[in-house]
C-alpha positions in Angstrom: -1.2 -34.2 -0.8 -3.6 -32.5 -2.9 -2.0 -30.1 -5.5 -3.9 -27.0 -6.9 -3.2 -26.2 -10.2 -6.1 -23.9 -11.2 -8.9 -21.8 -9.1 -11.7 -24.8 -9.9 -9.6 -27.5 -8.9 -11.3 -30.3 -6.7 -14.7 -28.5 -6.6 -13.2 -25.0 -5.2 -11.4 -26.8 -2.3 -9.0 -24.0 -2.1 -11.7 -21.6 -1.3 -13.2 -23.3 1.5 -10.0 -24.6 3.0 -8.8 -20.8 3.4 -12.4 -19.7 4.7 -11.6 -22.4 7.6 -8.4 -21.6 8.2 -9.0 -17.6 8.2 -12.3 -17.8 10.4 -9.9 -19.2 13.5 -7.3 -16.3 13.0 -7.3 -12.6 13.7 -4.7 -11.7 10.9 -2.5 -13.9 8.8 0.0 -13.3 6.5 -0.2 -15.0 2.7 3.0 -17.0 3.2 1.5 -18.3 6.9 -1.4 -19.3 4.9 0.2 -21.1 2.4 2.3 -22.9 5.1 -0.8 -23.8 6.8 -2.5 -25.2 3.8 0.7 -27.1 3.4 0.5 -28.8 6.5 -3.2 -29.6 5.7 -1.9 -31.5 2.7 -2.8 -28.8 0.0 0.2 -27.5 -2.2 -0.5 -24.3 -4.0 2.0 -22.0 -5.7 2.3 -18.5 -4.4 1.1 -17.1 -7.6 -2.0 -19.0 -7.6 -2.7 -18.0 -4.3 -2.4 -14.4 -4.8 -5.3 -14.7 -7.3 -7.4 -17.0 -4.9 -6.8 -14.0 -2.4 -7.5 -11.4 -4.7 -11.1 -13.0 -5.8 -11.9 -13.9 -1.8 -11.3 -10.3 -1.0 -13.4 -9.1 -4.1 -16.3 -11.5 -3.2 -15.8 -10.0 0.4 -14.8 -13.4 1.6 -11.7 -12.3 3.2 -10.8 -9.2 5.3 -7.9 -10.0 7.0 -5.3 -12.1 5.1 -2.3 -9.7 4.3 -1.3 -9.7 0.7 1.8 -11.2 -0.6 4.7 -8.9 -0.2 7.5 -8.7 -2.5 10.7 -9.7 -0.7 13.2 -6.6 -0.5 17.1 -7.6 -1.6 19.8 -6.0 0.2 22.4 -4.7 -2.1 
């Protein structure tokens, strides 16, 4: 298991892994992306994944990954 603690870990492995997963999907949620990364042996926290997705969208690398949504709590 590879743990990603910062964006530059493992020569930017996280960016390449996300590109590979996203190229084969039409639309994917951030939680599903995090799960697929985990299944591939890459562990990344949700907050860091949010940063990665933000950087990739800013650079035009991703257009079809849905942002991380805050879960609503019912009272």
